[in-house]
C-alpha positions in Angstrom: 123.1 86.6 119.1 120.1 88.9 119.7 120.8 92.5 120.5 119.8 94.0 123.8 117.0 95.8 121.9 115.3 92.5 121.0 112.2 92.4 123.2 109.2 90.2 122.2 105.7 91.1 123.1 103.1 88.6 124.1 100.2 91.0 123.5 99.6 94.6 122.7 96.6 96.9 123.2 95.7 100.5 123.7 93.8 102.8 126.0 92.8 106.4 125.4 96.2 107.5 126.7 98.6 104.6 126.5 100.0 101.7 124.4 100.0 98.6 126.6 102.6 96.0 125.9 103.0 92.7 127.8 106.3 91.0 127.6 108.2 88.4 129.6 109.6 91.4 131.6 106.1 92.5 132.6 103.5 95.1 131.6 104.7 98.3 129.9 102.5 101.4 129.5 103.8 104.0 127.1 102.0 107.3 126.5 101.0 107.7 122.8 103.0 110.9 122.4 106.1 109.0 123.4 105.5 106.3 120.8 105.4 108.5 117.7 104.0 111.7 116.3 101.6 109.7 114.0 100.1 107.9 117.0 99.9 111.1 119.1 97.8 112.6 116.3 95.7 109.5 115.5 92.2 109.0 116.6 91.3 106.4 119.2 89.7 104.3 116.5 93.0 104.4 114.4 95.1 103.5 117.5 92.7 100.7 118.5 93.3 98.9 115.1 96.7 97.5 115.9 98.4 94.2 115.0 101.2 92.5 116.8 103.7 90.9 114.4 103.8 87.1 114.4 107.3 87.3 115.9 106.1 89.7 118.6 108.9 92.1 117.9 106.8 94.9 116.3 103.4 96.5 116.3 101.6 97.8 113.2 98.7 100.3 112.8 97.5 99.8 109.3 95.0 102.7 109.3 97.8 105.2 109.7 100.7 103.2 108.1 102.8 103.1 111.3 105.1 100.3 112.4 107.2 100.4 115.6 109.7 97.9 117.0 108.9 96.8 120.6 112.5 96.9 121.9 113.2 100.5 121.3 109.7 101.5 122.6 110.3 99.7 125.9 114.0 100.2 126.5 114.0 103.9 125.7 111.7 104.5 128.7 
């Protein structure tokens, strides 16, 4: 049985100030500094290069070696 932290993203993108995640629950905008220290310190180019996992349960930023699970990002807000 999936945990209540299991949230699957349909797509993910970024703006200058926020990570945008679209799920079946709707659109979620999370300020970079609330995502992680690495993302808060990253350049816009580093943040823009993100990859949603095939399962939709995590996002990876290969240029800064950062991986974050979608569920805790959304449900912690």
